[in-house]
N, C-alpha and C positions, 0 to 999 in steps of 0.2 A: 547501558542498553535498557530499553523499555520492554519488559516481558511480563507485565501484570495481566495482560489480556490473553485469554485462551486461544485466540485465533492467529495472533501474529506477534513478532518481536521486531523492534526497530532500533538501529544503532548507527551513529551516536545520537543521543538525546541529552540535552537540548541540541537542536540542529541550527546551523546558520547558513546564510546564502553562500554558495560555493562548496558546501560539504557534500561528499558522496555518502549517501545513506543506504544502508543495507536493510531491506525488509524481508523477513522470513515468514512465510505463511503456512500455518498448519491447522486451519479451521475447517468448516463444514465441507467445502469443495474438495479439499485435500483428503479428508476422511471418507468422502463418497467415491473416491477413485477417479477423479477428473483426469482426463488424458492431457489437458493443457489448462493452465491458469494464467490469467493476465492481471497485472496490477493496473488499475484504472485510477489516474491521478488528475488533479487540477488545483488551481489556486483561487483564493478569494472566498468571501461570504456571499450567500445568495447564489446566483448562477456562477458555476465554475468557469474560470478562464484558463487558457493554456492547457487544455485537456489532452491527455496522451495515455495510450494503452501500451504497457511494456509486457512482452511475453516473459514469463518467469521460467526459471530452470529448476527441474526437479532434482533435489539433492536428498537422497534417502526418503523419508516420509514427509519432507517439506518442499515447498517451492520458494525460490529465492530470486531477488532482483536487487541490483544497486542502481540508484538514480541520483543525479546531481540536483541539488536544491538550487533553483534559479531565481527565486523571488522571495522577498520578505512578506510577512503577513500570514495568512492561513493556508497551510498545505493540507489538502484533502485527499483521501484515497479509499478505495474499496477493491473487491476482487470479483472476477467473473471467470467462468469456464467456457469451453468450446460449445457447450449446449445452451449458452446464454443464461445459465443459472448464476445468480449474484449472491455474494456474501457482503452485505453492505450495512452491517450493524442495525438491522431492522429498519432500514431506510434512513438512518441518521448518518451513515458513513463514519469515518474516523478522520480526525483533523489534529494538527499541531500548529502552534504559533512559531513562526520562523523569524529570527532577528538577523540583523546585518552582521 
């Protein structure tokens, strides 16, 4: 499990195509009392492809969602709430290399 970042943890890492990856979010939006958080995902460098927003489930003080990794290459993600506030790593987002 990757848990070195203060905003989220992700498991399993490294991830491969076909893996179901659990992302737990406990960053700025969770701490500010968001009533809903979405996991915003996409693949690729530059403009994201296969963009999808997953509603996250509140579990205690965290928000969780499990997604299936469908492509190799770069998997990107960030978080947003129902008021359209974003936690996106200061505009850099977060990303991981996915292998087959």
